[in-house]
N, C-alpha and C positions, 0 to 999 in steps of 0.2 A: 654804293659805298660801304654800307653795313656788311655786305657779303664779303668784301675784301678784308675788312677789319676782322670779321669772324674767322676767316681762313688764316689770317696772320696770327690770331690768338691761338688757334688750334695747333698750328705749326710751332709756335713759340712754346706752347705747353709740352709738346713732345720733346723739344730741346731741353727745357727746364727739368722735365721728368728724368731724362737721360743723365743730365749732370747731377741731379739729386741722388739718383740710384747709384751712380758711380762713386760719388763722395761717401755715401753710406756704406758701401761695401769696402771702400778703402780705409774707413775709420777704424777697422778692427784688424789687427795682425796677430797671428798665432805662431808660436815657435815651439817645436817639439824636440825635446832632448831625452833620448832613451824612452822611458815610460811617462815622463812628466810633460805636461803641455802648459805653456804660458800664453795667456791672451792679453793683449794690450789694447785698450780702448781710448780713442780720442773724443772726449765728450763735446768739445766745441765743434769739431768736424761733423759729428752726428747731428748736433743742433742745426748747423748750417744746411745739412742735407735735408732735414725735415722741413726747413723753411722753403727750400727749393721745390720739394715735392708738394708742399701746400700751395705755393704759387702756381705750380703746374695745374693742380686741380682747379683752382680759381680761374685761371686763364682758359682752361678747357671748358668749364661751365659757361663762362662769358662768351666764348666763341660759339658754342652750341646754341645759346640763347639768341645771339645775333643772327645766326643762320636760320633759325626756326621762325623768327619774326619777319613778316613781310610788309 
């Protein structure tokens, strides 16, 4: 049973990491007009992305621990 939960945690961590990475890259937009470049940041979206990435790391660690223990 622990093995299945560990696998689910690892698969879930991959999904959370993907969502977090996508949110992080979409939180910044740049517009270039002639020689000027304007960058817009969404702070709340970046914070959410970091939370998703943190949860992914915790889920991955939990999954690895469950798979290593017998």
